[in-house]
N, C-alpha and C positions, 0 to 999 in steps of 0.2 A: 892350181885349180881352186876355184872359188867354192866356198861352202854355201849351199842352199838352205832354204829356210827350214825344210824338214831335218836337215843334218844339225842345224843350230838348236833347233828345239830338242831332239834328241840327246845332243852333247849337254844342253842345261838340265835336261832330266836326269841324265847319268851323274853329273855333278851334283845335283840336288839329293840323289838317292845316296851317293858316297857320303854326302855331308850329314844327312840325317842318320846314317848308320854310325859315323864317327861320334856323333853327338850322343846318340843312345848308348853306345858301348863305353866311350871314354870320358865324356863330359858329365852326363847325367848322374851315374853313380857317386862320384864325389861330391856333386851338388846336393844330392839326396842325403848322404851323410851329414854333411854340414848343417842342412836345414833340420834335420832330425835331432842333431846335437843341441842347436840353438833354441829350438821349440821345444824339445822333450816329448815330441810325438813320434809316432812310428813304430814304437815297441822295440827299438834297437837295443841290444844288450851291449854291455861294455866288454873290455877284453878280460883276460885272466884276473881273477880276484886273488890278491894277496894280503887281505886285511886280516887282522887279528880275529882269533876265535871268539865267538859270541856265546852268551848263555842260551841254552835251549827253553824255549817256551813250551813246557809240556801240556799247560792248558788250552793250547790253540792247535788247530789242525787245518792245514791248507791242502787242498786238492791240487795236483799238479798233472795237466793233460799234455800228451805228447802227440805232434802231429808232424808226417813226414810226407813230402811231396817232391816231385822231381819237376824241374823246369822242362818246358816242352821238348827240348832236344836231348834230354837226358833219358838213356835206356836203362839205367841201372835199377835194380830192385831195392827199395830203400824203405824201412819201416822200423818204429821202435818195438823193443821186445816186450815193453809193458806200456799200454796206452795210458795209463794213469797211475799215479801213486799218492799216498797220503803222507804228509810230512810235517813235523813240529818245526815252527820257525827257529833257526839257529842250528838245525840238526844237519849234518853233512850227509848227503844222500847220493848215491850212484846208481845210474841206470845205464842200459845199453841200447844202440841202435845197430840194426842189421843192414849190411849192403852187400850186394852181389853185382857183379860185372858180367851179365849174360852174353856180351859181345865175343868176338873172335879177335879183338885187338885190346891191347893195353889202354887204359884210359887213366885220367886224373881228374877228381871231383874237388869242389868246394861247397861245404854247406854254409847257407846264410841264415841265421836265426832271427826269430822275431817273437815278441812276448805281447800277450794280451791279457788283461786290460793293459793299456800303454802305461798308465801310472804305476804299475808293478815291475817295470822293466829295471828301474835303479834299485830294486829291492832283491833282485834275483842274482845271485853271484855265482858264476861258473868258476870252479877252481882248476878244473880239467875239462877239456871238450875237444872232441874231433873236429869241431868248427874252427879251431885255432890254427889249423894247418890244412894243407891240401891232402886229399886221400887218394893215393894210387893204388889201382887194382889191376892186376894183369888179366888177360883174358880168361873168363871162366871163374876167377877167384871170387871169394866171399869172405867177410870177416864181421865181426862185431866191434863196434867203436863206442868208446866210453865217455860219459859225461858225468861229472861230480859237480854237484851245485849245493849252495846253501840259501835258503830263503831268509831274508834279514828280519829279525824280530821286530823292526820299525815298520814293516809292511802295514799300511792302513787297514784297520779293523774291518773296513767295509769290503776288502778283497778276501774271498775265501775260496776262489779258483783262479789259477794262472794256467794259461796255455802257452807252451812253448813250442813253436812250429820251427822246422827246418826246411827250406828249399836247397835241393841239390842241383848244382849246375856243372856242365861238362866244361872244364878249363884245360882240356888236354892241349889243344893247338896253342892257347895263350901260354901255357907251361913250356910247351916245346920252342915256341918263339923266343921265350926269355932265356932258355937255356942256350939257343942258338946264337943270340946276340951276345952272350957273355962269354963264348968261347973264341 
């Protein structure tokens, strides 16, 4: 049975849509990470900081602001317990973020951080962060998630305020798929 012109166009559109989805979900994030690492833009923070202790600069104070947002498909309640703190560079500081899964199903989330101004990212060191791991909450469960950080005393003097924002993504299906393929 030959394929007519309408079916050919429909098939091409379906293939194009699948291609765009695969590109956006699987190809774009690693390319973005490489781009940000090479150029130093984008406010991407590094992984867990394991550097040596640094002297506290008691003469200087930096305002740290916290922002929490959900990706459009993420139904969780997510917010910082403190929206801002003032710290001295070199001082280890602990804060917490609140998360609640209000749905009737167990879910897994991943928080993706971003720092502004962009030039502050290399001076903001997280020693502990909920963003290092996926966060699993059962239906109706709530929790406080910790973040411990140090602002490097080498932070440029022109930076007096740093905003750390997290976007929370639903990774339940991806996590379930990964578990299913390893079994």
